[in-house]
GUVOKE-111992 format. One record per residue (C-alpha): residue in three letters; chain; x, y, z. Coordinates in nm, 2 decimals. Layout:
<zakes>
lofi:tiro:u:v:w
ALA:A:X:Y:Z;
...
</zakes>
This chain:
<zakes>
lofi:tiro:u:v:w
PRO:A:0.19:-0.53:-1.64;
ASP:A:0.47:-0.33:-1.80;
ASP:A:0.67:-0.06:-1.64;
ALA:A:0.47:0.26:-1.62;
GLU:A:0.74:0.45:-1.81;
SER:A:0.60:0.29:-2.13;
HIS:A:0.24:0.42:-2.06;
ASN:A:0.09:0.77:-2.08;
SER:A:0.14:0.79:-1.70;
SER:A:0.50:0.81:-1.57;
TYR:A:0.65:0.65:-1.26;
THR:A:0.90:0.83:-1.04;
ASN:A:1.11:0.69:-0.76;
ASN:A:1.25:0.98:-0.56;
ALA:A:1.42:0.74:-0.32;
PRO:A:1.43:0.72:-0.04;
THR:A:1.13:0.94:0.03;
GLN:A:0.87:0.93:-0.24;
LEU:A:0.71:0.70:-0.49;
THR:A:0.48:0.88:-0.72;
VAL:A:0.31:0.84:-1.06;
LYS:A:0.20:1.12:-1.29;
LEU:A:-0.16:1.07:-1.40;
SER:A:-0.24:1.11:-1.77;
ARG:A:-0.52:1.33:-1.91;
SER:A:-0.76:1.23:-2.18;
THR:A:-0.61:1.24:-2.52;
ARG:A:-0.95:1.28:-2.69;
HIS:A:-1.09:1.57:-2.50;
ARG:A:-0.89:1.85:-2.34;
ALA:A:-1.10:2.12:-2.17;
LYS:A:-0.95:2.47:-2.20;
GLY:A:-0.77:2.57:-1.89;
SER:A:-0.81:2.24:-1.72;
GLN:A:-0.53:2.08:-1.51;
GLU:A:-0.23:1.90:-1.66;
GLY:A:-0.18:1.55:-1.54;
ALA:A:-0.18:1.54:-1.16;
THR:A:0.08:1.34:-0.95;
ILE:A:-0.03:1.09:-0.69;
PRO:A:0.17:0.88:-0.45;
LEU:A:0.20:0.51:-0.54;
VAL:A:0.18:0.39:-0.18;
GLY:A:-0.11:0.49:0.04;
VAL:A:-0.26:0.40:0.38;
GLY:A:-0.60:0.24:0.35;
VAL:A:-0.84:0.29:0.64;
GLY:A:-1.16:0.18:0.47;
ASN:A:-1.19:-0.14:0.67;
SER:A:-0.99:-0.04:0.98;
PRO:A:-1.14:-0.06:1.33;
HIS:A:-1.25:0.29:1.41;
HIS:A:-1.07:0.31:1.74;
LYS:A:-0.74:0.25:1.57;
ILE:A:-0.77:0.50:1.28;
PRO:A:-0.63:0.81:1.47;
PHE:A:-0.31:0.62:1.57;
ILE:A:-0.27:0.47:1.22;
LEU:A:-0.29:0.81:1.05;
ALA:A:-0.07:0.98:1.31;
SER:A:0.19:0.71:1.26;
ALA:A:0.17:0.71:0.88;
LEU:A:0.13:1.08:0.80;
SER:A:0.33:1.28:1.06;
SER:A:0.66:1.40:0.94;
LYS:A:0.99:1.42:1.13;
THR:A:0.94:1.79:1.19;
ASN:A:0.65:1.69:1.42;
LYS:A:0.83:1.40:1.58;
GLN:A:1.16:1.56:1.69;
THR:A:1.05:1.53:2.05;
ASP:A:0.89:1.19:2.01;
ASN:A:1.13:0.90:1.95;
ASN:A:0.83:0.65:1.91;
PHE:A:0.77:0.79:1.56;
GLU:A:0.96:0.80:1.24;
ASP:A:0.87:0.96:0.91;
LEU:A:0.73:0.68:0.69;
HIS:A:0.64:0.92:0.41;
TYR:A:0.28:0.81:0.36;
ARG:A:0.12:1.10:0.17;
LEU:A:-0.20:0.93:0.05;
VAL:A:-0.51:0.82:0.25;
ASP:A:-0.77:0.59:0.10;
THR:A:-1.11:0.63:0.27;
SER:A:-1.47:0.49:0.24;
HIS:A:-1.80:0.67:0.24;
THR:A:-2.05:0.47:0.44;
ASP:A:-2.30:0.52:0.72;
SER:A:-2.03:0.49:0.98;
ALA:A:-1.82:0.77:1.14;
LEU:A:-1.51:0.68:0.95;
GLU:A:-1.47:1.00:0.75;
VAL:A:-1.53:1.21:1.06;
LEU:A:-1.25:1.02:1.24;
VAL:A:-1.02:1.07:0.94;
GLY:A:-1.11:1.44:0.95;
ARG:A:-1.03:1.47:1.32;
SER:A:-0.70:1.30:1.27;
LEU:A:-0.61:1.53:0.98;
SER:A:-0.71:1.83:1.19;
ARG:A:-0.45:1.73:1.45;
LEU:A:-0.20:1.69:1.17;
LEU:A:-0.28:2.03:1.04;
SER:A:-0.23:2.18:1.39;
SER:A:0.10:2.01:1.45;
GLU:A:0.24:2.09:1.10;
GLY:A:0.13:2.45:1.13;
LYS:A:0.34:2.49:1.45;
GLY:A:0.65:2.33:1.29;
LYS:A:0.92:2.52:1.11;
PRO:A:0.95:2.46:0.74;
SER:A:1.22:2.21:0.64;
PRO:A:1.42:2.20:0.32;
SER:A:1.18:1.94:0.19;
ALA:A:0.87:2.11:0.33;
GLY:A:0.72:2.15:-0.02;
THR:A:0.71:1.78:-0.06;
ARG:A:0.60:1.70:0.29;
GLY:A:0.33:1.97:0.29;
GLU:A:0.13:1.80:0.01;
TYR:A:-0.11:1.52:0.10;
HIS:A:-0.36:1.33:-0.11;
LEU:A:-0.70:1.21:-0.01;
LEU:A:-0.90:0.95:-0.21;
ILE:A:-1.27:0.95:-0.14;
LYS:A:-1.53:0.70:-0.26;
ILE:A:-1.89:0.73:-0.40;
HIS:A:-2.08:0.43:-0.25;
HIS:A:-2.34:0.26:-0.47;
THR:A:-2.62:0.41:-0.26;
HIS:A:-2.51:0.76:-0.39;
LEU:A:-2.50:0.68:-0.77;
GLY:A:-2.67:0.94:-0.98;
TYR:A:-2.58:1.31:-1.05;
GLU:A:-2.75:1.47:-0.74;
ARG:A:-2.65:1.19:-0.49;
THR:A:-2.29:1.19:-0.61;
MET:A:-2.27:1.57:-0.56;
LEU:A:-2.41:1.52:-0.21;
SER:A:-2.17:1.24:-0.13;
ILE:A:-1.87:1.44:-0.22;
GLN:A:-2.00:1.75:-0.03;
ASN:A:-2.05:1.53:0.28;
SER:A:-1.71:1.37:0.25;
LEU:A:-1.53:1.70:0.22;
SER:A:-1.73:1.85:0.50;
ASP:A:-1.65:1.56:0.73;
ILE:A:-1.28:1.52:0.64;
LEU:A:-1.17:1.87:0.54;
PRO:A:-1.40:2.13:0.67;
GLY:A:-1.16:2.40:0.55;
PHE:A:-1.15:2.27:0.20;
SER:A:-1.17:2.53:-0.08;
SER:A:-1.37:2.40:-0.37;
ASN:A:-1.23:2.66:-0.60;
SER:A:-0.86:2.57:-0.56;
GLY:A:-0.90:2.20:-0.48;
THR:A:-0.69:2.24:-0.17;
SER:A:-0.73:2.28:0.20;
SER:A:-0.73:2.64:0.32;
SER:A:-0.69:2.54:0.69;
SER:A:-0.31:2.58:0.68;
ASN:A:-0.04:2.76:0.49;
THR:A:0.19:2.46:0.52;
ILE:A:-0.04:2.18:0.43;
ASP:A:-0.19:2.12:0.08;
PHE:A:-0.45:1.85:0.04;
ARG:A:-0.53:1.71:-0.30;
VAL:A:-0.86:1.53:-0.34;
HIS:A:-0.92:1.24:-0.57;
ALA:A:-1.26:1.07:-0.61;
VAL:A:-1.36:0.72:-0.73;
ILE:A:-1.70:0.56:-0.80;
GLN:A:-1.67:0.24:-0.58;
TYR:A:-1.92:0.02:-0.77;
PRO:A:-2.11:0.07:-1.10;
ARG:A:-2.43:-0.05:-0.93;
CYS:A:-2.55:-0.23:-0.62;
TYR:A:-2.53:-0.61:-0.62;
ASP:A:-2.72:-0.83:-0.38;
SER:A:-2.42:-1.06:-0.36;
PHE:A:-2.23:-0.77:-0.19;
PHE:A:-2.43:-0.82:0.13;
MET:A:-2.34:-1.19:0.14;
SER:A:-1.96:-1.13:0.12;
GLU:A:-1.74:-1.18:0.42;
THR:A:-1.59:-0.84:0.36;
TYR:A:-1.92:-0.67:0.42;
LYS:A:-2.02:-0.89:0.71;
LYS:A:-1.69:-0.82:0.90;
SER:A:-1.65:-0.45:0.80;
PRO:A:-1.69:-0.20:1.09;
ASN:A:-1.80:0.06:0.84;
PHE:A:-2.15:-0.09:0.81;
PRO:A:-2.28:-0.07:1.16;
VAL:A:-2.63:-0.18:1.04;
LYS:A:-2.62:-0.48:0.82;
HIS:A:-2.86:-0.53:0.53;
SER:A:-2.95:-0.83:0.32;
SER:A:-3.03:-0.67:-0.01;
CYS:A:-3.00:-0.36:-0.22;
ARG:A:-3.36:-0.27:-0.18;
GLU:A:-3.34:-0.31:0.20;
GLU:A:-3.04:-0.08:0.21;
GLU:A:-3.21:0.18:-0.01;
ASP:A:-3.52:0.18:0.21;
ALA:A:-3.30:0.24:0.52;
LEU:A:-3.13:0.55:0.37;
ASP:A:-3.18:0.89:0.54;
ALA:A:-3.45:1.12:0.41;
ALA:A:-3.19:1.38:0.30;
THR:A:-3.02:1.14:0.06;
LYS:A:-3.35:1.01:-0.08;
SER:A:-3.49:1.36:-0.14;
VAL:A:-3.19:1.49:-0.32;
GLY:A:-3.20:1.25:-0.61;
PRO:A:-3.37:0.93:-0.75;
SER:A:-3.28:0.59:-0.63;
PRO:A:-3.00:0.43:-0.85;
LEU:A:-3.20:0.11:-0.84;
ILE:A:-3.45:0.26:-1.08;
ASP:A:-3.20:0.28:-1.36;
THR:A:-2.90:0.05:-1.27;
GLU:A:-2.74:0.08:-1.61;
ASN:A:-2.72:0.46:-1.63;
ALA:A:-2.70:0.58:-1.27;
TRP:A:-2.32:0.56:-1.27;
ARG:A:-2.30:0.75:-1.60;
ARG:A:-2.48:1.04:-1.43;
SER:A:-2.23:1.01:-1.14;
TRP:A:-1.95:1.03:-1.39;
ARG:A:-2.09:1.36:-1.53;
ALA:A:-2.08:1.50:-1.17;
LEU:A:-1.72:1.39:-1.12;
GLU:A:-1.62:1.55:-1.46;
GLU:A:-1.78:1.88:-1.36;
LEU:A:-1.60:1.88:-1.02;
TYR:A:-1.27:1.79:-1.19;
HIS:A:-1.30:2.07:-1.44;
HIS:A:-1.41:2.31:-1.16;
GLY:A:-1.08:2.23:-0.98;
THR:A:-1.25:2.06:-0.68;
LEU:A:-1.10:1.72:-0.76;
GLU:A:-0.74:1.65:-0.86;
SER:A:-0.84:1.33:-1.05;
ILE:A:-1.14:1.10:-1.10;
GLY:A:-1.17:0.72:-1.14;
VAL:A:-1.37:0.41:-1.08;
SER:A:-1.34:0.08:-0.89;
ASN:A:-1.47:-0.27:-0.95;
PHE:A:-1.59:-0.19:-1.30;
GLY:A:-1.60:-0.48:-1.54;
PRO:A:-1.49:-0.48:-1.91;
PHE:A:-1.85:-0.39:-2.03;
ASP:A:-1.89:-0.09:-1.80;
MET:A:-1.53:0.03:-1.87;
LYS:A:-1.61:0.02:-2.25;
GLY:A:-1.92:0.24:-2.18;
LEU:A:-1.71:0.47:-1.97;
TYR:A:-1.45:0.52:-2.24;
GLU:A:-1.73:0.61:-2.48;
ILE:A:-1.90:0.88:-2.27;
SER:A:-1.61:1.04:-2.08;
THR:A:-1.48:1.38:-2.17;
GLU:A:-1.20:1.34:-1.91;
GLY:A:-1.04:1.04:-1.76;
PRO:A:-1.07:0.80:-1.60;
HIS:A:-0.74:0.87:-1.44;
ILE:A:-0.75:0.59:-1.18;
TYR:A:-0.88:0.24:-1.17;
GLN:A:-0.90:0.05:-0.84;
GLY:A:-0.91:-0.32:-0.86;
SER:A:-0.79:-0.65:-0.72;
LEU:A:-0.47:-0.84:-0.76;
ARG:A:-0.66:-1.11:-0.94;
THR:A:-0.80:-0.86:-1.19;
LEU:A:-0.45:-0.72:-1.25;
LEU:A:-0.30:-1.06:-1.33;
LEU:A:-0.59:-1.24:-1.51;
GLU:A:-0.80:-0.98:-1.69;
GLU:A:-0.55:-0.93:-1.97;
VAL:A:-0.78:-0.76:-2.22;
MET:A:-0.92:-0.51:-1.97;
ILE:A:-0.57:-0.43:-1.84;
GLU:A:-0.45:-0.37:-2.19;
GLU:A:-0.73:-0.13:-2.24;
LEU:A:-0.65:0.05:-1.92;
ILE:A:-0.29:0.09:-2.04;
ARG:A:-0.40:0.21:-2.38;
HIS:A:-0.61:0.48:-2.22;
GLY:A:-0.33:0.58:-1.97;
VAL:A:-0.53:0.48:-1.66;
HIS:A:-0.34:0.44:-1.34;
TYR:A:-0.41:0.10:-1.17;
GLN:A:-0.43:0.09:-0.79;
CYS:A:-0.43:-0.26:-0.64;
THR:A:-0.65:-0.26:-0.33;
ASP:A:-0.59:-0.61:-0.19;
ALA:A:-0.23:-0.70:-0.27;
ALA:A:-0.13:-0.77:0.09;
SER:A:-0.45:-0.96:0.18;
ALA:A:-0.44:-1.16:-0.14;
VAL:A:-0.08:-1.27:-0.08;
LEU:A:-0.15:-1.36:0.28;
ALA:A:-0.44:-1.57:0.17;
GLY:A:-0.19:-1.81:0.01;
LYS:A:0.03:-1.83:0.32;
ASP:A:0.03:-2.21:0.32;
SER:A:0.12:-2.25:-0.04;
GLU:A:0.45:-2.33:-0.20;
ALA:A:0.41:-2.01:-0.41;
PHE:A:0.41:-1.81:-0.08;
ALA:A:0.72:-1.99:0.03;
THR:A:0.89:-1.89:-0.30;
LEU:A:0.82:-1.52:-0.23;
GLU:A:0.94:-1.56:0.13;
ARG:A:1.27:-1.71:0.01;
MET:A:1.33:-1.43:-0.24;
GLY:A:1.27:-1.17:0.03;
ALA:A:1.49:-1.35:0.29;
LYS:A:1.78:-1.37:0.05;
HIS:A:1.79:-0.99:0.04;
GLY:A:1.86:-1.00:0.41;
SER:A:2.19:-1.18:0.38;
VAL:A:2.52:-0.99:0.42;
ASP:A:2.80:-1.00:0.17;
GLU:A:3.10:-0.80:0.08;
GLY:A:3.10:-0.48:-0.13;
ASP:A:2.74:-0.35:-0.12;
SER:A:2.60:-0.04:0.05;
SER:A:2.24:-0.17:0.08;
ASP:A:2.10:-0.16:0.43;
ALA:A:1.82:-0.41:0.37;
TYR:A:1.76:-0.68:0.64;
GLY:A:1.53:-0.91:0.45;
TYR:A:1.18:-0.86:0.31;
SER:A:0.85:-1.04:0.38;
ALA:A:0.65:-1.20:0.10;
VAL:A:0.41:-0.91:0.11;
GLN:A:0.70:-0.66:0.08;
VAL:A:0.83:-0.85:-0.22;
VAL:A:0.50:-0.82:-0.40;
LEU:A:0.44:-0.46:-0.30;
GLY:A:0.79:-0.37:-0.42;
TRP:A:0.73:-0.55:-0.75;
LEU:A:0.40:-0.37:-0.81;
VAL:A:0.53:-0.02:-0.74;
GLN:A:0.83:-0.08:-0.96;
ARG:A:0.58:-0.13:-1.24;
GLY:A:0.38:0.19:-1.15;
VAL:A:0.10:0.01:-0.98;
GLY:A:-0.04:0.18:-0.67;
VAL:A:-0.09:-0.01:-0.35;
PHE:A:-0.27:0.03:-0.02;
PRO:A:-0.12:-0.20:0.24;
GLY:A:-0.40:-0.16:0.50;
THR:A:-0.30:-0.27:0.85;
THR:A:-0.35:-0.19:1.21;
SER:A:0.01:-0.30:1.30;
THR:A:0.26:-0.02:1.33;
GLU:A:0.54:-0.27:1.24;
HIS:A:0.36:-0.36:0.92;
LEU:A:0.29:0.00:0.85;
ALA:A:0.66:0.07:0.87;
GLU:A:0.76:-0.24:0.67;
ASN:A:0.53:-0.16:0.38;
SER:A:0.58:0.22:0.39;
PRO:A:0.69:0.43:0.09;
MET:A:1.02:0.48:0.26;
THR:A:1.09:0.10:0.27;
LEU:A:0.95:0.02:-0.08;
ALA:A:1.14:0.31:-0.24;
GLY:A:1.46:0.17:-0.10;
MET:A:1.41:-0.18:-0.23;
PRO:A:1.65:-0.29:-0.51;
LYS:A:1.50:-0.32:-0.86;
PHE:A:1.41:-0.68:-0.93;
SER:A:1.59:-0.86:-1.21;
PRO:A:1.39:-1.00:-1.51;
ARG:A:1.43:-1.35:-1.36;
GLU:A:1.31:-1.24:-1.02;
SER:A:1.02:-1.05:-1.18;
LEU:A:0.92:-1.37:-1.36;
ASP:A:0.94:-1.57:-1.05;
ILE:A:0.72:-1.32:-0.86;
GLU:A:0.46:-1.31:-1.13;
THR:A:0.46:-1.69:-1.15;
ALA:A:0.41:-1.72:-0.78;
LEU:A:0.13:-1.46:-0.77;
LEU:A:-0.05:-1.63:-1.05;
ALA:A:-0.04:-1.96:-0.85;
ILE:A:-0.17:-1.78:-0.54;
VAL:A:-0.46:-1.60:-0.71;
LYS:A:-0.56:-1.93:-0.88;
GLY:A:-0.53:-2.12:-0.56;
GLU:A:-0.24:-2.34:-0.70;
GLY:A:0.11:-2.42:-0.59;
THR:A:0.43:-2.36:-0.77;
GLY:A:0.73:-2.57:-0.85;
SER:A:0.97:-2.28:-0.86;
LYS:A:1.26:-2.35:-0.63;
GLU:A:1.54:-2.13:-0.77;
ILE:A:1.51:-1.76:-0.70;
GLY:A:1.77:-1.52:-0.84;
GLY:A:2.00:-1.27:-0.68;
ILE:A:2.13:-1.19:-0.33;
THR:A:2.17:-0.82:-0.24;
ARG:A:2.50:-0.74:-0.09;
THR:A:2.59:-0.48:0.17;
GLU:A:2.87:-0.32:0.37;
LYS:A:2.93:-0.45:0.72;
GLU:A:2.92:-0.25:1.04;
ASP:A:3.24:-0.15:1.22;
VAL:A:3.17:-0.31:1.56;
THR:A:3.18:-0.69:1.55;
PRO:A:3.21:-0.96:1.81;
GLU:A:3.54:-1.15:1.85;
ASN:A:3.62:-1.46:1.65;
VAL:A:3.39:-1.36:1.37;
GLU:A:3.43:-1.44:1.00;
LEU:A:3.25:-1.19:0.78;
THR:A:3.23:-1.39:0.46;
PRO:A:2.90:-1.58:0.45;
ASN:A:2.91:-1.94:0.33;
ARG:A:2.71:-1.93:0.00;
SER:A:2.57:-2.28:0.07;
GLN:A:2.38:-2.13:0.36;
LEU:A:2.19:-1.90:0.11;
ASP:A:2.06:-2.16:-0.14;
GLY:A:1.71:-2.29:-0.05;
GLY:A:1.67:-2.38:0.32;
ILE:A:1.44:-2.24:0.58;
VAL:A:1.31:-1.88:0.60;
ALA:A:1.39:-1.75:0.95;
THR:A:1.22:-1.43:1.08;
PHE:A:1.38:-1.25:1.37;
PHE:A:1.17:-0.99:1.55;
ASN:A:1.37:-0.73:1.74;
THR:A:1.19:-0.63:2.06;
LEU:A:1.50:-0.45:2.20;
GLN:A:1.57:-0.08:2.20;
ARG:A:1.89:-0.13:1.99;
ASN:A:1.99:-0.28:1.66;
VAL:A:2.08:-0.65:1.64;
ARG:A:2.27:-0.86:1.38;
ILE:A:2.24:-1.24:1.33;
PHE:A:2.55:-1.47:1.32;
LEU:A:2.58:-1.83:1.23;
VAL:A:2.80:-2.06:1.44;
HIS:A:3.00:-2.29:1.21;
PRO:A:2.91:-2.65:1.31;
GLU:A:3.28:-2.77:1.27;
THR:A:3.51:-2.48:1.35;
GLY:A:3.28:-2.28:1.59;
ARG:A:3.37:-1.96:1.40;
GLN:A:3.08:-1.71:1.37;
ILE:A:2.97:-1.59:1.03;
GLN:A:2.77:-1.27:1.00;
LEU:A:2.45:-1.35:0.81;
SER:A:2.23:-1.03:0.85;
ARG:A:2.26:-0.66:0.85;
SER:A:2.14:-0.46:1.14;
ILE:A:1.78:-0.51:1.23;
PRO:A:1.63:-0.19:1.39;
PRO:A:1.42:-0.19:1.70;
GLY:A:1.06:-0.30:1.64;
ARG:A:1.14:-0.45:1.30;
SER:A:1.17:-0.80:1.16;
GLY:A:1.47:-0.93:0.97;
ARG:A:1.45:-1.23:0.75;
LEU:A:1.72:-1.49:0.64;
ILE:A:1.77:-1.82:0.48;
VAL:A:1.90:-2.08:0.73;
GLU:A:1.94:-2.46:0.75;
PRO:A:1.80:-2.72:0.99;
THR:A:2.03:-2.76:1.30;
ASN:A:2.19:-2.42:1.25;
VAL:A:2.30:-2.24:1.57;
LEU:A:2.25:-1.87:1.54;
ILE:A:2.34:-1.58:1.78;
ALA:A:2.20:-1.23:1.79;
TYR:A:2.45:-0.96:1.87;
ASP:A:2.38:-0.59:1.94;
GLY:A:2.58:-0.31:1.79;
HIS:A:2.84:-0.32:2.07;
GLY:A:2.92:-0.69:2.00;
VAL:A:2.73:-0.82:2.30;
ALA:A:2.55:-1.15:2.25;
VAL:A:2.18:-1.11:2.31;
LYS:A:2.03:-1.45:2.25;
LYS:A:2.12:-1.79:2.09;
PHE:A:1.88:-1.98:1.86;
LEU:A:1.86:-2.34:1.74;
VAL:A:1.69:-2.41:1.41;
GLU:A:1.48:-2.73:1.46;
GLU:A:1.46:-3.00:1.20;
ASP:A:1.08:-2.99:1.17;
THR:A:0.99:-2.63:1.09;
TYR:A:0.78:-2.67:0.77;
GLY:A:1.00:-2.42:0.58;
ARG:A:0.98:-2.13:0.81;
VAL:A:1.06:-2.04:1.18;
ASP:A:1.01:-1.73:1.39;
PHE:A:1.26:-1.61:1.66;
THR:A:1.23:-1.31:1.90;
CYS:A:1.53:-1.11:2.01;
GLU:A:1.45:-1.00:2.36;
</zakes>
């Protein structure tokens, strides 16, 4: 995909805090008095498939601002301002609501900061499940979602009235155009905690619905081709009423999208789809671009990790690790990026939204808006290498690409150990092995290479903060030493010959 600046929607990088995109409005139908194009964060936290017992901690870690963490050093402001949820039979939305209530309470007690206007606005993306397709059921679904998540939500203003300092913007997406029996055979469904009772078919799921849902509107199975169209009419009404900030769809194919463009009086503003769709469905993507629809990639991280054993994945790892190497004359503070970070950074630099769902606080921080906003812009050569590697991964192929462009440079820290040479040997940065250093200490560490002939120590990495992972390109038989900020040696490592292209070390 092209950069978002060339589309009807516009991408903004307010580094180092925010990554946002302005959603475009319909150019064919402009309702009098309706909203101008809304703004939505490019990076969100997805909790749709998260274990329920971890959701409160995930949201507390992702959403709380520094004003709430001044007395808690275990948190940092990661600048997540968008939550992607799922409407199912489970208690997921209730858990999200409780977590947000605690956030409202803590934010309300804090004093406004100079950037309070930015931090006080949060975005919530709710889904209409295929069981609630149809006008009446869609209205019920949104009503239930808002009641569970934001009980103080004002339908007239489209914002939460629970606090003077917090402003919640609600976006809604139709998750599927219809029910498919194949959905119940998928591993995603079988493993998801959001479906406590598993079904084997659309009919079985419909029969098991509660009486309230059945009584409010007809089953979408009666008219599978038009049920979503009636749902879209409900979303348009709620959008023009001001209840919803934007509306969109997910998992719609080219045929259904063509039908949507024909009937819509507003939008769609958002399309949620897979990395595979983004890369391979060229005709549909061109139509989305032409209509100014913002693409949100829902599976970027998992799709990349699915190719972890491929040569294409190794290509992405090498590119990210080269950004962790220190050199003269640069002010960047990067300490290397994972393959997932490389892909997420590449996507958001093109205005594509991402939801790096995770239960790991380390990965939550690594893939946060704060981190992705600080990534250097990829060169045309790097972008081509990334796209080539991703195409190989989604197609289940390897890649022969060995050469990856560009090494980010940075300034050195003042405190260095004795007998240290601060000019890295460029031969150490070409190819080699991707080494990941996980810092379990409560202080920053830097990695140095011991020269095999002179014994001099060459600084390879920038400072790796506590609880984070740094990545570098190293060679077999390299001897590496981790130093803390005071120049004290923490641990020595030996890179073994047989590492299969990657090796993991722990600084402890």
